[in-house]
DSSP file (Angstrom, degrees, kcal/mol; ACC not computed):
  #  RESIDUE AA STRUCTURE BP1 BP2  ACC     N-H-->O    O-->H-N    N-H-->O    O-->H-N    TCO  KAPPA ALPHA  PHI   PSI    X-CA   Y-CA   Z-CA
    1    1 A M     >        0   0    0      0, 0.0     4,-1.5     0, 0.0     3,-0.1   0.000 360.0 360.0 360.0 -27.4    0.0    0.0    0.0
    2    2 A A  H  >  +     0   0    0      1,-0.2     4,-1.9     2,-0.2     5,-0.2   0.879 360.0  58.5 -61.8 -37.2    3.0    2.3    0.6
    3    3 A K  H  > S+     0   0    0      1,-0.2     4,-1.3     2,-0.2    -1,-0.2   0.926 103.9  51.0 -58.3 -44.3    3.8    2.2   -3.1
    4    4 A N  H  4 S+     0   0    0      1,-0.2    -1,-0.2     2,-0.2    -2,-0.2   0.862 108.3  52.6 -62.6 -35.1    0.3    3.5   -4.0
    5    5 A I  H  < S+     0   0    0     -4,-1.5    -1,-0.2     1,-0.2    -2,-0.2   0.879 108.7  49.6 -68.0 -37.4    0.8    6.4   -1.5
    6    6 A R  H  < S+     0   0    0     -4,-1.9    -1,-0.2     2,-0.1    -2,-0.2   0.733 105.8  68.2 -74.5 -21.7    4.1    7.4   -3.1
    7    7 A N  S  < S-     0   0    0     -4,-1.3     0, 0.0    -5,-0.2     0, 0.0  -0.760  97.2 -98.9-101.0 146.5    2.6    7.4   -6.6
    8    8 A P        -     0   0    0      0, 0.0     2,-2.4     0, 0.0     3,-0.3  -0.330  35.5-115.7 -60.1 140.3    0.1    9.9   -7.9
    9    9 A P     >  +     0   0    0      0, 0.0     4,-0.6     0, 0.0     3,-0.1  -0.403  65.1 139.5 -77.4  67.2   -3.5    8.5   -7.8
   10   10 A H  T  4 S+     0   0    0     -2,-2.4     5,-0.1     1,-0.2    10,-0.1   0.657  72.2  44.4 -85.9 -15.3   -4.0    8.6  -11.5
   11   11 A D  T  4 S+     0   0    0     -3,-0.3    -1,-0.2     1,-0.1     0, 0.0   0.460  95.7  76.5-105.7  -3.0   -5.8    5.3  -11.7
   12   12 A L  T  4 S+     0   0    0      1,-0.2    -2,-0.1    -3,-0.1    -1,-0.1   0.941 107.7   9.6 -74.7 -45.7   -8.1    5.9   -8.7
   13   13 A E  S  < S-     0   0    0     -4,-0.6     2,-1.9     2,-0.1    -1,-0.2  -0.974  75.1-114.7-136.8 150.1  -10.6    8.2  -10.4
   14   14 A P  S    S+     0   0    0      0, 0.0     2,-0.2     0, 0.0     3,-0.1  -0.212  72.3 125.4 -78.1  48.9  -11.1    9.3  -14.1
   15   15 A R  S    S-     0   0    0     -2,-1.9    -2,-0.1     1,-0.2     5,-0.0  -0.536  70.5 -70.8-102.0 174.4  -10.2   12.9  -13.4
   16   16 A S     >  -     0   0    0     -2,-0.2     4,-1.8     1,-0.1    -1,-0.2  -0.202  38.0-122.6 -63.4 153.3   -7.6   15.0  -15.1
   17   17 A H  H  > S+     0   0    0      1,-0.2     4,-2.4     2,-0.2     5,-0.2   0.854 111.2  58.1 -65.1 -34.2   -3.9   14.3  -14.5
   18   18 A Q  H  > S+     0   0    0      2,-0.2     4,-2.6     1,-0.2    -1,-0.2   0.934 105.7  47.9 -62.5 -46.6   -3.3   17.8  -13.3
   19   19 A D  H  > S+     0   0    0      1,-0.2     4,-2.5     2,-0.2     5,-0.2   0.909 111.4  51.4 -60.8 -41.5   -6.0   17.5  -10.5
   20   20 A A  H  X S+     0   0    0     -4,-1.8     4,-2.3     1,-0.2    -1,-0.2   0.916 111.0  47.9 -62.2 -42.5   -4.5   14.2   -9.5
   21   21 A C  H  X S+     0   0    0     -4,-2.4     4,-2.5     2,-0.2    -2,-0.2   0.909 110.8  51.2 -65.3 -41.9   -1.0   15.7   -9.3
   22   22 A E  H  X S+     0   0    0     -4,-2.6     4,-1.7     1,-0.2    -2,-0.2   0.937 113.1  44.3 -61.7 -46.1   -2.2   18.7   -7.2
   23   23 A E  H  X S+     0   0    0     -4,-2.5     4,-2.3     1,-0.2    -1,-0.2   0.879 111.6  54.8 -66.2 -35.9   -4.0   16.4   -4.7
   24   24 A Y  H  X S+     0   0    0     -4,-2.3     4,-3.1    -5,-0.2    -1,-0.2   0.908 106.7  50.4 -62.4 -42.2   -0.9   14.2   -4.6
   25   25 A Q  H  < S+     0   0    0     -4,-2.5    -1,-0.2     1,-0.2    -2,-0.2   0.869 110.5  50.0 -64.1 -36.1    1.3   17.2   -3.8
   26   26 A I  H  < S+     0   0    0     -4,-1.7    -2,-0.2    -5,-0.2    -1,-0.2   0.898 115.9  41.8 -69.6 -39.5   -1.1   18.1   -0.9
   27   27 A I  H  < S+     0   0    0     -4,-2.3    -2,-0.2     1,-0.3    -3,-0.2   0.939 130.6  23.8 -73.7 -46.8   -1.1   14.6    0.5
   28   28 A I  S  < S-     0   0    0     -4,-3.1    -1,-0.3    -5,-0.2    -2,-0.1  -0.764  81.8-165.0-122.4  84.3    2.6   13.9    0.1
   29   29 A P        -     0   0    0      0, 0.0    -3,-0.1     0, 0.0     2,-0.1  -0.284  36.5 -88.4 -66.5 153.4    4.5   17.3    0.0
   30   30 A E              0   0    0      1,-0.1    -5,-0.0    -5,-0.1     0, 0.0  -0.369 360.0 360.0 -63.9 138.2    8.1   17.3   -1.2
   31   31 A E              0   0    0     -3,-0.1    -1,-0.1    -2,-0.1    -3,-0.0   0.466 360.0 360.0 -86.9 360.0   10.6   16.6    1.6
């Protein structure tokens, strides 16, 4: 499950790649 957290959720929902990246950045900010 850790792998999925580290990768952008592009396969979870049929939304735009940009939205997925934005939400990914909010969930896992750059260290």
